[in-house]
C-alpha positions in Angstrom: 82.4 161.7 61.6 83.7 159.3 64.0 83.1 160.1 67.7 85.3 157.9 69.8 85.6 157.0 73.6 88.4 155.4 75.4 87.4 154.3 78.8 88.8 151.5 81.8 92.2 153.1 82.4 93.8 152.9 86.0 96.5 152.5 87.9 97.9 149.1 88.0 100.3 146.2 89.6 103.3 144.8 87.6 101.2 141.4 86.1 97.5 142.2 86.6 95.2 142.8 83.7 92.5 145.8 82.5 90.4 146.0 79.2 89.7 149.2 77.1 86.7 149.4 75.9 86.4 152.2 73.5 82.7 153.3 71.9 82.3 155.0 68.1 79.3 156.9 67.8 78.7 157.9 64.6 79.4 156.5 60.9 78.4 152.7 60.3 81.0 151.2 63.2 81.6 148.0 60.8 83.2 150.3 58.1 86.3 151.2 59.6 89.2 149.2 60.8 90.4 150.0 63.9 93.3 150.2 66.4 94.4 151.3 69.8 97.9 153.0 70.0 99.9 154.5 73.1 102.2 157.0 73.6 104.3 157.0 76.8 106.2 160.1 78.3 108.5 161.8 76.5 108.6 159.3 74.0 106.7 158.9 70.3 103.4 157.2 69.9 103.5 153.6 69.4 101.8 151.5 67.2 99.9 148.2 69.5 97.3 146.1 68.0 94.6 147.1 65.2 91.7 144.7 64.0 89.8 144.3 60.4 85.9 145.2 60.1 85.2 141.8 60.6 87.0 140.8 63.8 88.6 137.7 61.6 92.3 139.7 61.1 94.6 141.3 64.4 98.4 141.8 64.4 99.4 143.1 67.9 103.1 144.7 68.1 106.1 142.5 69.5 106.3 143.7 72.2 102.7 142.7 74.0 102.1 140.1 71.7 100.7 137.1 73.5 99.6 139.3 76.6 97.1 141.6 74.8 94.7 141.1 72.5 92.1 142.9 71.0 89.0 142.4 69.6 85.6 144.6 68.6 81.5 144.0 69.2 80.0 145.4 66.2 76.8 145.0 68.0 77.8 147.3 70.4 79.9 149.5 68.4 82.9 148.7 71.1 85.6 148.1 70.2 88.4 146.2 73.4 92.4 145.8 74.5 92.3 143.1 77.0 95.5 143.5 78.5 97.1 140.4 80.7 100.5 139.9 82.7 100.8 144.2 82.8 104.9 145.5 83.2 105.8 149.3 83.9 107.0 149.5 80.6 103.5 149.2 79.6 102.7 152.6 81.1 101.1 155.2 78.1 98.0 156.6 77.6 95.8 154.5 75.0 93.2 155.9 72.2 91.4 154.4 70.0 91.4 155.3 66.1 89.2 153.8 63.2 90.5 153.9 59.7 88.8 153.9 56.7 91.1 151.1 54.7 89.7 149.3 51.4 88.6 145.8 51.9 89.2 146.0 56.0 92.3 145.6 55.8 94.1 147.1 59.0 96.6 148.6 59.6 99.9 149.8 61.6 100.3 152.9 60.2 98.8 156.0 62.2 98.9 158.3 59.3 95.7 156.1 57.6 93.2 156.4 60.9 90.6 159.7 60.6 89.4 159.5 63.8 91.4 159.9 67.1 89.6 159.0 71.0 90.6 160.6 73.8 92.4 158.9 75.1 92.4 156.9 78.6 95.8 156.5 81.3 97.1 153.5 82.2 99.4 153.2 84.7 101.8 149.6 85.9 103.9 150.1 89.2 107.0 147.9 89.7 
């Protein structure tokens, strides 16, 4: 079992920055591929970013490339999502998730993630 707890959400203005954190406890954090997903009101959950075991490989969805950066600190059992130049369309509940992936290959497929946090709300006003 892995327990995940997100923090860092809030209400900001367009153009501002936020850094989300996701603290993990339980099994060995470095064994898990980590991902960030988000769900806006009335919309399906969507992939945002994912990172390999070591942090050496990352993928970001096109709508956040150049603005968001996923990273991890295995010594602190924490994954981060740095969000810059926020837009109103980034408003959503953000979830972190953990997946056991062969060779630690990051994946945007939500079905591969076994563990999920409770989510943190990000609201961007125009």
